[in-house]
C-alpha positions as CSV (number, residue, x, y, z in Angstrom):
1,M,0.0,0.0,-0.1
2,D,2.7,2.1,1.1
3,E,4.4,1.8,-2.7
4,I,1.0,2.7,-4.4
5,N,1.0,5.7,-2.9
6,E,4.5,6.6,-3.2
7,Q,3.6,6.1,-6.9
8,S,0.6,8.4,-6.6
9,T,2.4,11.0,-5.0
10,A,4.9,10.9,-8.0
11,I,2.5,11.1,-10.5
12,K,1.0,13.9,-8.8
13,E,4.1,15.6,-8.6
14,K,5.3,14.9,-12.1
15,S,1.6,16.5,-13.4
16,E,2.3,19.5,-11.2
17,H,5.4,20.0,-13.0
18,L,4.4,19.7,-16.7
19,L,4.1,23.7,-16.8
20,S,7.3,23.9,-14.8
21,D,9.2,22.1,-17.2
22,K,7.7,23.8,-20.4
23,M,7.9,27.2,-18.9
24,R,11.8,26.7,-17.9
25,N,13.2,24.2,-20.2
26,T,11.5,24.9,-23.4
27,S,13.4,27.3,-25.4
28,I,12.1,30.9,-25.3
29,G,11.1,31.5,-29.7
30,K,9.5,28.0,-29.5
31,L,7.6,28.6,-26.2
32,L,6.4,32.0,-27.3
33,L,5.1,30.5,-30.4
34,T,3.3,27.6,-29.1
35,M,1.8,30.2,-26.7
36,S,1.1,32.8,-28.6
37,L,0.4,31.4,-32.5
38,P,-3.1,29.9,-31.2
39,A,-3.8,33.3,-29.4
40,I,-2.9,35.0,-32.7
41,I,-5.1,33.2,-34.9
42,S,-8.2,33.0,-33.0
43,M,-8.2,37.1,-33.1
44,L,-7.2,37.3,-36.5
45,V,-10.1,35.2,-37.1
46,Q,-12.7,37.4,-34.5
47,S,-10.9,40.6,-36.8
48,M,-12.4,39.1,-39.8
49,Y,-15.6,38.6,-38.0
50,N,-15.7,42.0,-37.7
51,I,-15.2,43.2,-40.8
52,V,-18.1,40.2,-42.0
53,D,-20.6,41.9,-39.4
54,S,-19.8,45.4,-40.8
55,L,-20.4,44.1,-44.6
56,F,-23.7,42.6,-44.0
57,L,-24.9,45.7,-42.4
58,T,-23.5,48.5,-45.1
59,G,-24.6,45.9,-47.7
60,I,-27.8,45.5,-46.6
61,S,-30.2,44.9,-49.2
62,Y,-34.0,45.3,-48.6
63,V,-35.6,48.7,-46.9
64,P,-37.8,48.2,-43.6
65,K,-40.9,49.3,-43.9
66,D,-40.9,52.0,-41.1
67,Y,-37.3,52.8,-42.3
68,A,-37.8,56.6,-43.3
69,G,-34.3,58.1,-44.4
70,S,-32.2,57.2,-47.4
71,A,-28.7,55.5,-46.5
72,I,-29.8,51.7,-44.7
73,G,-26.5,50.6,-45.0
74,Q,-25.0,53.6,-43.6
75,D,-27.5,53.9,-41.1
76,S,-27.4,50.7,-39.9
77,F,-23.8,50.5,-39.3
78,N,-23.9,53.9,-37.1
79,A,-26.2,52.2,-35.0
80,V,-24.4,49.3,-33.9
81,S,-20.8,51.6,-34.4
82,I,-22.5,54.7,-31.7
83,V,-23.1,51.7,-28.9
84,M,-19.1,50.1,-30.0
85,P,-18.1,51.9,-26.6
86,L,-20.2,50.0,-23.9
87,T,-20.4,46.7,-26.0
88,M,-15.9,47.3,-24.9
89,V,-16.9,47.9,-21.4
90,V,-18.4,44.8,-21.1
91,V,-15.1,43.3,-23.0
92,A,-13.2,45.2,-20.5
93,L,-14.8,43.6,-17.5
94,G,-13.7,40.2,-19.1
95,I,-10.3,41.5,-19.9
96,G,-9.7,42.7,-16.4
97,I,-10.8,39.8,-14.7
98,G,-9.3,37.3,-17.3
99,V,-5.5,39.4,-17.6
100,G,-5.6,40.1,-13.4
101,A,-5.8,35.8,-13.3
102,N,-3.7,34.8,-15.6
103,A,-1.0,36.9,-14.4
104,Y,-1.4,35.8,-10.8
105,I,-2.4,32.2,-11.4
106,A,0.8,31.8,-14.0
107,R,2.9,33.8,-10.9
108,K,1.9,31.3,-8.3
109,L,2.5,28.3,-10.5
110,G,6.2,29.1,-11.2
111,E,6.9,29.4,-7.4
112,G,4.9,26.3,-6.9
113,N,2.1,26.8,-5.2
114,R,-1.0,25.3,-6.8
115,E,-3.5,25.7,-3.9
116,H,-3.2,29.9,-4.6
117,A,-3.8,29.5,-8.0
118,N,-6.5,27.1,-7.5
119,K,-8.7,29.3,-5.2
120,A,-7.8,32.1,-7.6
121,A,-9.5,30.7,-10.8
122,K,-12.5,29.7,-8.2
123,T,-12.3,33.8,-7.2
124,A,-11.9,34.8,-11.4
125,V,-15.3,32.7,-12.1
126,V,-17.3,34.3,-9.4
127,M,-16.0,37.8,-10.4
128,A,-17.2,37.0,-14.1
129,I,-20.6,36.1,-12.6
130,V,-21.2,39.1,-10.6
131,C,-19.9,41.2,-13.8
132,W,-22.4,39.7,-15.7
133,L,-25.4,40.7,-13.1
134,V,-24.5,44.0,-12.8
135,M,-24.5,44.4,-17.3
136,L,-27.7,42.1,-16.4
137,G,-29.2,45.5,-14.2
138,L,-27.8,48.2,-16.6
139,A,-29.1,46.7,-20.0
140,F,-33.1,48.3,-20.1
141,V,-31.8,51.1,-18.5
142,I,-28.9,52.7,-20.1
143,S,-29.4,52.1,-24.0
144,K,-31.6,54.4,-25.3
145,P,-30.5,57.2,-23.5
146,F,-27.3,56.8,-24.4
147,M,-28.0,56.4,-27.8
148,K,-30.0,59.8,-28.4
149,L,-26.2,62.0,-27.0
150,F,-24.9,60.9,-30.2
151,V,-27.7,60.6,-33.1
152,N,-28.9,63.6,-35.0
153,S,-30.1,64.7,-38.3
154,D,-26.2,65.6,-39.2
155,N,-24.9,62.0,-38.7
156,A,-28.3,60.4,-39.9
157,S,-31.2,60.2,-42.0
158,D,-33.4,58.5,-40.3
159,V,-32.6,59.7,-36.3
160,N,-35.0,57.3,-35.0
161,Y,-34.3,54.5,-37.0
162,V,-30.9,54.7,-35.7
163,V,-31.7,54.9,-32.1
164,N,-34.2,52.3,-32.0
165,Q,-31.9,50.1,-33.9
166,G,-29.2,50.5,-31.7
167,A,-30.5,50.7,-28.3
168,L,-32.0,47.2,-29.0
169,Y,-28.5,45.9,-30.2
170,L,-26.7,47.1,-26.8
171,E,-29.7,45.8,-24.6
172,I,-29.6,42.3,-25.8
173,Y,-25.7,42.3,-26.3
174,M,-25.7,43.5,-22.0
175,A,-28.1,41.4,-21.0
176,G,-26.9,38.5,-22.8
177,S,-23.2,39.1,-21.8
178,I,-22.7,36.5,-19.4
179,G,-21.1,34.6,-22.5
180,V,-18.3,37.2,-23.7
181,I,-17.1,37.9,-20.0
182,M,-16.9,34.3,-19.1
183,D,-15.2,33.3,-22.0
184,I,-12.8,35.9,-21.7
185,T,-12.0,34.8,-18.4
186,C,-11.9,31.1,-18.6
187,A,-9.8,31.5,-22.0
188,R,-7.3,33.5,-20.3
189,M,-7.0,30.9,-17.3
190,L,-6.5,28.4,-19.3
191,Q,-3.4,30.1,-21.4
192,A,-1.8,30.6,-18.0
193,T,-1.6,27.0,-17.2
194,G,0.0,26.6,-20.9
195,N,-2.9,25.6,-22.7
196,M,-3.6,27.8,-26.0
197,K,-5.2,25.4,-28.4
198,I,-8.4,25.5,-26.2
199,P,-8.9,29.3,-26.3
200,M,-7.8,29.1,-30.2
201,I,-10.8,26.8,-30.5
202,T,-13.4,28.5,-28.4
203,Q,-12.5,32.0,-30.2
204,L,-12.9,29.6,-34.1
205,V,-15.9,28.1,-32.6
206,G,-17.5,31.7,-31.7
207,A,-16.6,33.5,-34.7
208,V,-17.2,30.8,-37.0
209,T,-21.0,31.0,-35.6
210,N,-21.2,34.3,-35.8
211,I,-20.4,34.7,-39.2
212,V,-22.6,32.0,-40.3
213,L,-25.6,33.5,-38.0
214,D,-24.9,36.6,-39.6
215,A,-25.6,35.4,-43.0
216,A,-28.5,33.4,-42.0
217,F,-30.4,36.5,-39.7
218,I,-29.0,39.2,-42.0
219,V,-29.5,38.3,-45.2
220,W,-32.1,35.1,-45.3
221,F,-34.0,36.2,-42.6
222,E,-33.9,39.8,-43.1
223,W,-33.8,41.0,-39.6
224,G,-31.0,43.3,-40.0
225,V,-29.7,44.9,-36.9
226,L,-31.9,42.0,-34.6
227,G,-30.3,39.5,-36.6
228,A,-26.4,40.7,-35.8
229,I,-26.5,41.3,-32.3
230,L,-28.5,38.0,-32.1
231,A,-25.5,36.1,-34.1
232,T,-22.9,38.0,-31.9
233,V,-24.7,36.5,-28.5
234,I,-25.0,33.1,-29.4
235,G,-21.1,32.8,-31.0
236,Q,-20.5,34.3,-27.9
237,W,-22.3,30.9,-25.6
238,A,-21.5,28.7,-27.8
239,A,-17.8,30.0,-27.7
240,A,-17.9,30.1,-23.5
241,A,-19.6,27.0,-23.5
242,I,-16.7,25.3,-24.9
243,D,-14.3,27.1,-22.5
244,I,-16.0,26.0,-19.7
245,V,-16.6,21.9,-20.7
246,A,-12.9,21.7,-21.2
247,F,-11.9,22.3,-17.3
248,F,-14.6,19.5,-16.7
249,V,-13.7,17.2,-19.3
250,K,-10.1,16.9,-18.9
251,K,-7.9,18.0,-16.0
252,Q,-6.5,21.2,-16.3
253,D,-3.4,22.7,-13.6
254,V,-6.8,24.6,-12.2
255,S,-9.9,23.9,-11.6
256,I,-12.9,26.4,-11.8
257,S,-15.8,24.4,-9.7
258,L,-17.3,25.7,-7.3
259,K,-18.9,23.6,-5.3
260,G,-17.8,23.6,-1.6
261,F,-15.9,26.9,-2.5
262,R,-16.1,30.1,-0.4
263,P,-14.2,33.0,-2.3
264,Q,-11.7,35.0,-0.1
265,R,-11.3,38.9,-0.3
266,K,-7.2,38.6,-0.7
267,Y,-7.7,36.5,-4.0
268,F,-10.1,39.2,-5.2
269,F,-8.3,41.7,-4.4
270,R,-4.8,40.6,-6.3
271,I,-7.0,39.7,-9.3
272,F,-8.7,43.1,-9.0
273,K,-4.7,45.2,-8.3
274,I,-3.7,43.5,-11.4
275,G,-6.1,43.1,-13.6
276,L,-7.5,46.8,-13.1
277,P,-4.5,48.4,-15.3
278,A,-6.0,45.9,-17.9
279,F,-9.7,46.8,-17.8
280,I,-8.9,50.3,-17.2
281,M,-6.9,50.6,-20.6
282,N,-9.9,48.8,-22.7
283,A,-12.1,50.8,-20.7
284,M,-10.3,53.5,-21.8
285,N,-10.8,53.0,-25.4
286,S,-14.7,53.0,-24.8
287,V,-14.2,56.2,-22.8
288,V,-11.8,57.9,-25.2
289,T,-14.4,56.3,-28.5
290,I,-17.2,58.1,-26.3
291,I,-15.3,61.8,-26.5
292,M,-14.3,61.0,-29.9
293,N,-18.3,60.7,-30.7
294,V,-18.9,63.4,-29.2
295,M,-16.3,65.8,-31.3
296,L,-17.2,64.0,-34.2
297,R,-21.2,64.0,-34.3
298,K,-21.0,67.2,-35.7
299,Y,-19.5,65.7,-39.1
300,A,-21.6,63.6,-41.3
301,N,-19.2,60.7,-41.7
302,G,-17.0,61.2,-38.5
303,I,-18.7,58.4,-36.6
304,T,-18.7,56.1,-39.3
305,V,-14.8,56.9,-39.9
306,L,-13.8,56.3,-36.6
307,S,-15.8,53.2,-36.5
308,A,-14.5,52.2,-39.5
309,Y,-11.2,52.5,-38.4
310,F,-11.5,50.2,-35.3
311,K,-13.4,47.5,-37.6
312,V,-9.8,47.5,-39.8
313,Q,-7.3,48.1,-37.6
314,S,-8.0,45.1,-35.3
315,F,-6.4,43.0,-38.4
316,V,-3.1,44.7,-37.5
317,F,-3.6,45.0,-33.7
318,M,-5.2,41.7,-32.7
319,P,-1.9,39.8,-34.0
320,V,-0.1,41.7,-31.2
321,F,-2.5,41.4,-28.3
322,G,-2.5,37.7,-29.2
323,L,1.4,37.9,-29.3
324,M,0.9,39.3,-25.4
325,Q,-1.6,36.6,-24.3
326,G,1.4,34.3,-24.9
327,A,3.9,36.4,-23.8
328,M,2.1,37.6,-20.7
329,P,2.0,33.9,-18.8
330,I,5.9,33.0,-20.0
331,M,6.7,36.8,-18.3
332,S,4.3,36.1,-15.2
333,Y,6.1,32.6,-14.7
334,N,9.9,33.2,-15.3
335,Y,9.4,36.4,-13.0
336,G,7.5,34.5,-10.4
337,A,10.6,32.1,-10.7
338,N,13.5,34.7,-10.7
339,E,14.4,33.8,-14.2
340,K,15.6,37.2,-15.2
341,K,17.4,35.6,-18.7
342,R,14.6,33.9,-20.0
343,F,12.5,36.8,-18.6
344,N,14.4,39.2,-20.8
345,D,14.7,36.9,-24.0
346,T,10.6,36.7,-23.7
347,F,10.5,40.5,-23.5
348,K,13.0,41.2,-26.5
349,L,11.5,38.5,-29.0
350,G,8.1,39.9,-28.3
351,L,9.1,43.7,-29.2
352,Y,10.6,42.3,-32.6
353,I,7.7,41.0,-33.5
354,A,5.3,43.6,-32.7
355,L,7.1,45.6,-34.1
356,G,7.5,44.0,-37.5
357,V,4.2,43.5,-37.2
358,M,2.8,47.5,-36.4
359,A,5.2,48.4,-39.4
360,A,3.3,45.9,-41.9
361,G,0.7,47.6,-40.3
362,T,1.7,51.1,-41.1
363,L,2.6,50.6,-44.8
364,L,-0.6,48.7,-45.4
365,F,-2.5,51.7,-44.3
366,Q,-0.4,54.3,-45.9
367,I,-0.1,52.5,-49.6
368,F,-4.1,51.2,-49.7
369,P,-6.2,53.7,-47.2
370,Q,-9.1,53.5,-50.0
371,A,-9.6,50.4,-50.7
372,L,-9.8,49.5,-46.7
373,M,-12.0,52.2,-46.5
374,S,-14.2,50.6,-49.6
375,I,-15.7,47.8,-47.4
376,F,-17.8,50.5,-45.5
377,K,-19.4,51.4,-48.6
378,S,-23.3,51.8,-48.5
379,H,-25.0,49.6,-51.7
380,T,-29.1,50.0,-51.6
381,L,-30.9,53.1,-52.2
382,A,-33.8,54.1,-50.6
383,N,-36.3,56.4,-50.2
384,G,-36.2,58.4,-53.6
385,Q,-32.0,58.5,-53.1
386,T,-30.5,58.4,-56.6
387,Q,-27.7,56.2,-57.9
388,Q,-25.9,59.1,-58.4
389,Q,-26.4,60.6,-55.0
390,L,-25.6,57.6,-53.5
391,E,-22.1,57.2,-55.5
392,E,-21.2,60.6,-54.0
393,A,-22.1,59.7,-50.7
394,N,-19.6,56.9,-50.7
395,R,-17.0,58.9,-52.5
396,V,-16.9,61.5,-49.7
397,L,-16.9,58.7,-47.3
398,V,-13.9,56.9,-48.7
399,K,-11.9,59.9,-49.4
400,E,-12.3,61.4,-45.8
401,G,-11.9,57.5,-44.2
402,S,-8.1,57.4,-46.6
403,Y,-7.4,60.4,-44.9
404,A,-8.0,59.4,-41.1
405,F,-6.8,56.0,-41.3
406,R,-3.3,57.3,-43.0
407,A,-2.9,59.6,-39.8
408,I,-4.0,57.4,-38.0
409,S,-1.5,54.9,-38.9
410,I,1.9,56.8,-37.8
411,A,0.8,56.0,-34.1
412,F,1.3,52.1,-35.2
413,I,5.1,51.7,-34.5
414,P,5.2,53.5,-31.2
415,A,2.0,51.9,-30.0
416,A,3.9,48.8,-30.3
417,F,6.6,49.9,-27.9
418,S,3.6,51.2,-25.2
419,I,2.0,47.5,-25.3
420,L,4.5,45.4,-24.6
421,V,5.9,47.5,-22.0
422,I,2.3,47.7,-20.5
423,N,1.9,44.2,-20.5
424,M,5.2,44.0,-18.9
425,L,4.5,46.1,-15.9
426,Q,1.5,44.0,-15.5
427,S,3.5,40.4,-15.6
428,I,6.0,41.7,-12.6
429,N,3.1,43.1,-10.1
430,C,3.1,46.8,-11.2
431,P,-0.5,47.7,-11.7
432,V,0.2,51.2,-10.4
433,S,3.1,52.0,-13.5
434,S,0.4,50.0,-16.1
435,L,-2.0,51.7,-15.1
436,L,-0.4,55.0,-15.5
437,M,1.0,54.3,-19.1
438,S,-2.6,52.8,-20.0
439,L,-4.0,56.2,-19.0
440,S,-1.3,58.7,-20.4
441,R,-1.7,57.0,-24.5
442,Q,-5.7,56.4,-23.7
443,L,-6.6,59.7,-22.2
444,I,-4.4,62.6,-20.8
445,F,-2.3,62.7,-23.7
446,L,-5.1,61.8,-26.8
447,I,-8.4,64.1,-25.4
448,P,-6.0,67.4,-24.8
449,S,-4.6,67.0,-28.3
450,A,-8.0,65.8,-29.8
451,I,-9.6,69.0,-28.5
452,L,-7.0,71.2,-29.6
453,F,-6.1,69.4,-32.7
454,N,-10.1,69.6,-33.7
455,F,-10.7,73.4,-32.9
456,L,-7.3,74.8,-34.8
457,W,-8.4,71.9,-38.2
458,Q,-11.4,70.5,-37.6
459,Q,-12.1,67.0,-38.5
460,Q,-8.8,66.7,-40.4
461,G,-6.9,67.6,-37.6
462,I,-8.7,65.4,-35.3
463,W,-7.2,62.2,-36.4
464,F,-3.3,62.9,-35.6
465,C,-4.1,63.1,-31.8
466,Y,-3.5,59.3,-31.6
467,P,0.4,59.2,-32.8
468,V,0.9,62.1,-30.6
469,A,-0.5,60.5,-27.6
470,E,1.6,57.4,-28.0
471,V,4.6,59.2,-28.7
472,L,4.9,61.3,-25.5
473,S,3.2,58.4,-22.9
474,L,6.6,56.8,-24.2
475,I,9.0,59.7,-23.7
476,V,7.2,60.4,-20.2
477,Y,6.9,56.2,-19.1
478,T,10.0,54.9,-20.2
479,P,12.3,55.5,-18.2
480,F,9.8,55.0,-15.1
481,A,8.8,51.3,-16.7
482,L,13.1,50.6,-16.6
483,H,12.8,51.9,-12.3
484,D,10.1,49.7,-11.6
485,Y,11.5,46.5,-13.7
486,R,15.1,46.8,-11.9
487,K,13.2,47.4,-8.5
488,Q,10.8,44.1,-9.1
489,F,13.9,41.3,-9.7
490,R,15.8,42.9,-7.1
491,Y,13.0,42.2,-4.6
492,K,12.2,38.8,-6.4
493,A,15.8,37.7,-6.2
494,Q,15.9,38.5,-2.0
495,Q,12.9,36.5,-1.8
496,Y,14.7,33.6,-2.7
497,A,17.8,34.3,-0.7
498,E,15.8,34.7,2.2
499,G,14.0,31.1,1.5
500,K,10.4,32.8,1.3
501,I,9.8,31.3,-1.9
502,R,11.0,27.6,-2.2
503,E,12.7,26.6,-6.0
504,V,10.8,24.6,-7.6
505,V,13.1,21.9,-9.7
C-alpha cells in the first residue's frame, strides 16, 4: 500500500511540474510561438468576423417598412457603431478579470504554489458572474438614453431608426454578456496554465458561429440589426460553453468547480489589483471613443470613419494582443521563478515581432487606405435616393476615411512599444505603473490633443491625436518602467535568497 501511495504521489508531482518543465526548459522562441500562435490565429478570426459583420450591415439589400431615411446601410452600421464603446466596457470587464487571473495564476504556478493558483481561478469565475449581473441590471436602463446623446440629423438620415436599432442591439448584448465575460475569463486562465489550444478553438467556434448566423439572420431572414446582435451573442455563448466544458472534461492545472468553494477577499483583491490596468486600458478605449464621438457627431461621416478604422485596425492590433496573451504568462512565470534571462529574452523577442507586425500595418494603411475604407460603402437605394447621390456619398466617405487611416496609422509603431511595456509591468506586479501608462496613451495625452486639433483644423486635425499621444506617453513613462523592472527583480531575488519562496525543481 505504501508503494502504491508513493507511486500516486510521484505521478501527481510529475503532473504538477509539467508546466514548470515547459516554462523553464523550452527555448523562448519555440515557447512564445506555441503559446502565442493559437491566440494570434483566434484574434485574426475575430477581426475577420468584425469586418464580415460590418459588410452584412452596410450591404443590406432591403428597406424596412418603418425606415424613413435614404441611407439604410450607413444608418444600420452607425446604429451598431455608436453602441460600440459600451460593448467595449463589457469586454473590458472580462479582460480585466482574465488578465488578473492569468498573471496571478501563472506567477503562483511559477512559485510552485498550486493551491493559491486554484483558489484564484475559482474566484475569477465568481467575479465574472457578478459582473454579468451588473450588466444585466443596466441593460434596459441606459441603452436608449445613450443612443440619443450621439444621434442627430447631421449623422443619420433617419434618427429614430438609428436610436431604436442601436438601443435594441445594446440591450441584448448586455443582457447576454455572460457569454463574452465568461469566455474571456476562462480562456485567459487556460492560457496561464500553458493551454493555448482550447482558447483558440473557442475563438474559432465563436467567430464561425457568428459569421454563419449573420448570413442567416441578416441576409436570409432579413432581421437587420436584430440579426447581427443575435448572431453575436449566440457565438459568444458557444465559445464560453467550450471553455467551461474543457475544465471538466479534462483535468487542467487549475479547477473552476465552485462546489464547496468559499470566496476569499485576498484573491479577489489580487486579481483586481493586477487586472485593473488591463480593464482601464480597454475601458479607456470606450471612454476615448465616446469623447471622440461627441466631437465627431457634427461631421456627417465622422463617427462612421472612426468606427470603420477600429474595425480594420483590429487586423493589425489583434495579432499583437494575441502575442501578448502568449508572452504574459511566460513573463509572469519567469518573474515568479526569478528567471531574469528568460524573462528578458521573452520581452525582446515579443518586441521584435510586435514591431514587425506594426510596421507592416503602417505600410498597409499608408498605401491602401482607399481599398480599406471602401469596405464600408453603402449599396442600397432608399426612399428616393438616386444612384448618383449614393455614389457621391460613398466617394466622400472613402476620401475622408482614407485621410484618417493615413493619419492614425502613424501611431502604430510607437504603440507596439507601449503595449509590450504595459504588459511587462503587469507581469512583474506593477499595476500602478501599468495603469498610469495606459491612462497617458489613451486619455491624458490623447483627449487634450484631440480637442486642440479639432479646434485648429476640425475633422482633419482630430486624427493626429493618436500618434501624438503614443509618442508622448513613451517619452514620459519609459524611464519609470525601467526603474520598476529593476526594482521588482531585486525584490524577487531577495525573496529567494531569504527562503521566502521555495525553488521549483
